[in-house]
N, C-alpha and C positions, 0 to 999 in steps of 0.2 A: 419431661420429667429431668432426665439427667442433667439438661443445663441448669434447672434449680438444683439440682444437688451439688452441683459445680459451683452455683453462685456462694449457695448457703455454708459452704466447707472454707471458700474462699473468706468470707465474711467471717466466720469463726475466727480462723488461725490470722486476721488479718494480712493475708497474703494469697496471691494469686494460685488457684487449683486447676487444674482440669487433666481431670484421669485419661491417661493413656493405654491403660489395660483394663479390661473387665472382663470376670468369670463369674457365672451363675454356681452357686454350690448344691447341695442338696438342702433340704429343708424336712423337717418331720411334721412341719403343720402348714396353715394357709399363707403365712409369711413366704414371700421371696426373698433369696439370700444371696448377696453379691459380694464379690473382692474385688475393689478397684483400687488403682495407684497410679502414682506419676512417677517421676522419676526420682522422689523424695519419700513418698509418702503412701502408708496402704491403709485402707480402710475396710468395714465391713459396712456393708449396708442393708438393712431392712426394709421390705417393701410391702407395703399390703393395701387394701381397700380405707378411702377418705376417713372412716370409722374409727379406724386405728391408732388415728392420733394420740386421743386421750390413753389409749393402752401402752403407745411408747413412751410417752410423758411420764405415766406411772411407774415403766419400767426403768427410766432413767433415774428418777427420785428414790428407786430402791439400791441402785449402782451406785447413787451419791453416798447412801447410807453404809454399804458396803464398803467403799473407799474412805468414808470416815471412820466407822467404828469394827474394821476388821482388819487383818494381816494378809487377805486373799489378795490375789491379783487379779484385778478386775479393771476390764476395757472401758476406758472412760468414755462418756458420751460426748460428740463432738458436736454435732446438732441435730434438732428434729424439725420436719416441715411438710408440706404439702404440696402439689402440683394440681392440676385442674381434676385429675382423677386420682389421685394415689396420696398415701400420705409415705414418708421413710424417716428412718433412723440411721446415722450416720456414727461409727463406735470405732473406737481405736482398736486397731487389728492386733491381737495377739498370737505369734508363732506358737502353737502347741504341739504336742509331740506326744505318742501313745507310750509315754512315761508311767511305769508303775513301781519308781523305786521309792515316791515321794508319801504314798499312802499314811505313813506314821505320820507325818509334817501336816497332812491335809485333816487329820483326826484331833492333832494338837491347836490345827488353828481355829477348826470348828468350836472345839470346846472353849477355846480362849473368848471368841464371837458370844458362844453361849452364858459367861460368865459376865456380861455388861448388863447391867441391870438399873439402868439410868431410869427407866419408866416403872410408875407405880400402878399402874393401868394396864389392859390387854387391848390390842389393838394399833391401830396406825393412825398418823393425822388426816390421811387419804385411802381413797379404796385402790385396789392394784387388782390385777390380771394374769389367771394363768392360762396362756395361750389366748382365746377368747373369749374365756368365761369371766365374769365379774367374780372378785372375792372383796365381799365386804368387809369394813375395819373399824366399823364404829367403836370408840372406847368404851370398855367395860371394867368396872372394879373387880368382878367376879370370873374368872378363868372358864369355870362350868357353864356358866352362862353364855360367854363370848363363843366359845367351840360350839357348844350345843345347839346355839342359835345361827350365829353366823358362818359356820361352816358345815354341821352335818344337818341342821333344819334347813339353811338355803340351798344347798344342793340337791335336797330331798323335794323340795317345792321347786326349784327348776325342771326338776324329773315329771312333777304330776303336771306342769304345764305342759310337758309333751304327752302328757296322756299317760304314763309310767306310775303309777301310786303304789310303791312297795310298802307302804305301812301308813297307819295312822300317823301323821308327823308330829301333833303336838304332844300326842301319847310317848311316840319315843323320843322326843327331846327332852320331857318332864325323865325319863329314864335314865337317858344318857347323862342329864344333871346329875343324878344320884352316884353314877359310876365313877365319876371321873375327879380326879383329885381338888380337895378345894382348898388346899394351902401350896400353892405355886409362887413363885417369884417370875414375874415377867422378864425373859429374856431376849433378843435380837435374834430374830431365826432367817432363814433364806427363804423358807417358803415352800421352795420346789427343790429339796434336795432330792437328788437321785443322780447315778451313775452318769446319766447324759447331760446334765448341768455343770460337771466338773472336768478339769483337763489339766494339764502341766506345761509350764512355760518354761522351757530353760530350769526343769526340775523343780518351780515354784507353783502351788498349786492356783488353780484359777477359776473361779465362779461365773456361772452365765443365768441368763434368764431367772433373776432375783425376784420373788414377789413377798417382800419383808413385812413382817409385824412384828408384835410382842406378843411370847406366850410363853408354851411350856417346853422346853430345850427338847423332849422326848418326842416331840412332832417331827423334829427333821430326823432323828433317828429312827423312828417308824418308818417315814416315809424310804429311807434309805433301805433299810432292810424290804421292805415290799419290791421293791423293782431292782432286780440284779443285784443282790446284796452284795458290799463293798470287802474289798480283803482285809482279811484279820489283821494288816498291820493300821488299817485305818482305825479301827475300834480298839486297838492297841494305843496307838497315839493320843486318840479321845482319853481314854483312862487315866492316863497320867498326868491328866490337867483336871477331868472331872469326870468321875466314876459314872460308869452307865449302872442304874439298878437293873439286876438280873434277874428277879422275879417274874414270873410271869402273869404280871397284873391285867386286870380286864382293858384299862383305858390303853393299852396298845392296840387292840384289837378296833378299839373306837378311834384312835388315829388314823390308823391304817386304811378306816372306812372312808374316811374323807377323799383322799386320792383316788380309789376305787370310785364312789360317785361321782367323782369329776370328770374320769375317765367315761363314766357309764353317759355323763353327758355329752362329753366331747365324742365318743365313738361308739355307742349302744353295744350292738354284740354281748358278747363273751363276759363284758364288764357288766351287763344287767345283771347277770346271773352270779356273777362273785359277788356284784352289789347286796342279793338278794339272799345268797348264804352267809355273808358275814352279818346282814342285820340279823338272821335266826339265829346265828351264834353269840352275837351281843346280848340275844334275849334269854338262851338259855339258862 
């Protein structure tokens, strides 16, 4: 496989590349991560099963969107390919540091990205993935229909196919549609926005592992609040550009149900309990 990686990088660069150093990195999921370098260039390589090729291509599309439509630092996709047994994705290497001084800028950049309203519909021109779970993005005119069906309903159906029936799916989708806001401007979303996908390179905020689509900007904020809430400086920066609604409205709990259901599908365990509790709370 590594000969193929060298060949495809060389082809993408129009210059010969052969790594002289390879280091395996920690990975939070099934992907294997490697840092490779020669005397001049350093890259991040993601390696997974052959079936991951479509996922890598979808992630590259989201990275292209962020590069085009945000001011975040994003690692460019160098090449994507396959060997006999594996698929791989080669990305520009970003030197990141545990720098907490620029959370204000991170919030401001996200708010500016959320102000991009080029689309009049909700979704994206192609589906994408969070880890190995498909995220359908069929275009919808109504936000409440998109999120209820293609986010909550989809995750509940995946659980049902595993024998976990949390609730009558059709009835719950109908309820969700009545609780979600009906007058939403489509904003460009990261789609998997939490602290684990944020870093800083030379003080500039960087984003990783996007699963972009157009939706309610509060979805990114709700996910960030659910997992390892971000520092106050982040919210201060965001509010300088686009004030966050402070009232405790029902749709926040619904937006957070999506990543809870996603993790229930990925990891089961305590996330299934959390999902059951959140569903009950929403129905109260």
